[in-house]
TIRODO-664753 format. One record per residue (C-alpha): z negated, x negated, y; residue in three letters. Coordinates in steps of 0.25 Angstrom, whole numbers, padded with zeros to 4 digits, always signed. Layout:
ZXYAla/...
This chain:
+0000+0000+0000Met/+0003-0005+0014Ala/-0008-0009+0023Thr/-0010-0002+0036Ala/-0005-0015+0043Ile/+0008-0014+0035Asp/+0009+0000+0039Ile/+0007-0003+0054Met/+0018-0014+0053Arg/+0027-0003+0049Gly/+0025+0003+0063Gly/+0014+0013+0059Val/+0002+0015+0069Pro/-0011+0009+0064Ala/-0018+0022+0063Gly/-0007+0028+0055Thr/-0006+0015+0046Ala/-0021+0016+0043Lys/-0021+0030+0040Ala/-0009+0028+0030Ile/-0017+0016+0024Asn/-0031+0023+0023Gly/-0043+0021+0031Gln/-0055+0011+0028Ala/-0070+0014+0029Asn/-0077+0000+0028Thr/-0092+0004+0030Ser/-0096+0015+0020Ile/-0111+0018+0017Thr/-0112+0025+0003Ala/-0119+0038+0003Gly/-0134+0037-0002Thr/-0136+0050-0009Thr/-0129+0045-0022Gln/-0122+0058-0023Thr/-0107+0062-0021Gln/-0111+0072-0011Ala/-0119+0061-0003Gly/-0109+0050-0005Ala/-0101+0044+0007Thr/-0087+0050+0008Thr/-0076+0040+0008Leu/-0066+0043+0019Thr/-0057+0031+0020Ala/-0047+0025+0009Ser/-0054+0011+0010Val/-0069+0012+0009Asn/-0080+0001+0010Val/-0094+0005+0006Ile/-0103-0005+0013Thr/-0117+0002+0011Thr/-0122+0007-0003Val/-0137+0007-0001Thr/-0140+0011-0015Thr/-0132+0010-0028Thr/-0126+0024-0030Gly/-0124+0027-0015Asp/-0110+0033-0014Gly/-0097+0036-0008Val/-0088+0048-0011Val/-0072+0049-0011Leu/-0066+0059-0001Ser/-0057+0069-0008Asn/-0043+0064-0005Thr/-0029+0066-0010Glu/-0024+0062-0024Ile/-0019+0047-0023Gly/-0029+0043-0012Asp/-0038+0032-0015Ser/-0050+0025-0009Tyr/-0054+0010-0009Glu/-0069+0008-0009Ile/-0076-0005-0008Leu/-0092-0005-0010Asn/-0098-0016-0002Leu/-0112-0010-0002Gly/-0123-0016-0009Ala/-0124-0006-0020Asn/-0115+0001-0030Ala/-0109+0014-0024Cys/-0106+0027-0030Ala/-0091+0032-0028Val/-0090+0047-0029Tyr/-0077+0056-0030Pro/-0075+0068-0021Pro/-0082+0080-0026Val/-0075+0085-0039Gly/-0068+0071-0041Gly/-0069+0061-0052Arg/-0068+0046-0052Ile/-0062+0039-0064Asn/-0070+0044-0077Gln/-0082+0049-0069Leu/-0087+0063-0069Ala/-0083+0072-0057Thr/-0090+0068-0045Asn/-0096+0056-0052Gly/-0097+0042-0044Ala/-0093+0029-0049Phe/-0101+0016-0044Thr/-0094+0006-0035Leu/-0101-0007-0036Gly/-0105-0015-0024Ser/-0093-0024-0019Asn/-0083-0016-0028Thr/-0071-0008-0024Ala/-0063+0004-0030Thr/-0051+0011-0027Ile/-0052+0026-0030Ile/-0039+0035-0031Gln/-0038+0050-0032Lys/-0029+0054-0043Phe/-0031+0069-0044Thr/-0038+0080-0037Ala/-0051+0075-0043Thr/-0049+0062-0050Arg/-0051+0048-0044Trp/-0049+0034-0050Met/-0057+0022-0046Ala/-0052+0008-0048Phe/-0063-0002-0046Leu/-0063-0016-0042Ser/-0070-0027-0051Ala/
């Protein structure tokens, strides 16, 4: 995929190029309720979690379009729970179940159907 810089070199204004390429949120605090309902909602396509106070604090994906994906990097001190949107399912987990994203670990999560997401984890 082309970067925003590549798109701008083609004559597209910066704001439009960034919208095409996706937005980044580089300072996310995971919700502390350790539940799907209380998890911090991810609203950008590139997400950097910087604060995970306690293992199990979490983030939740927004319900997006089929084919959309999230990039998530956990730079917090603890592992973070990553929840699907309500009614969603990630990999083989139960509906609404979270997976654990370890500290200093990244994932790309893509939506394949109305309710199914697949997470691809870094080493």
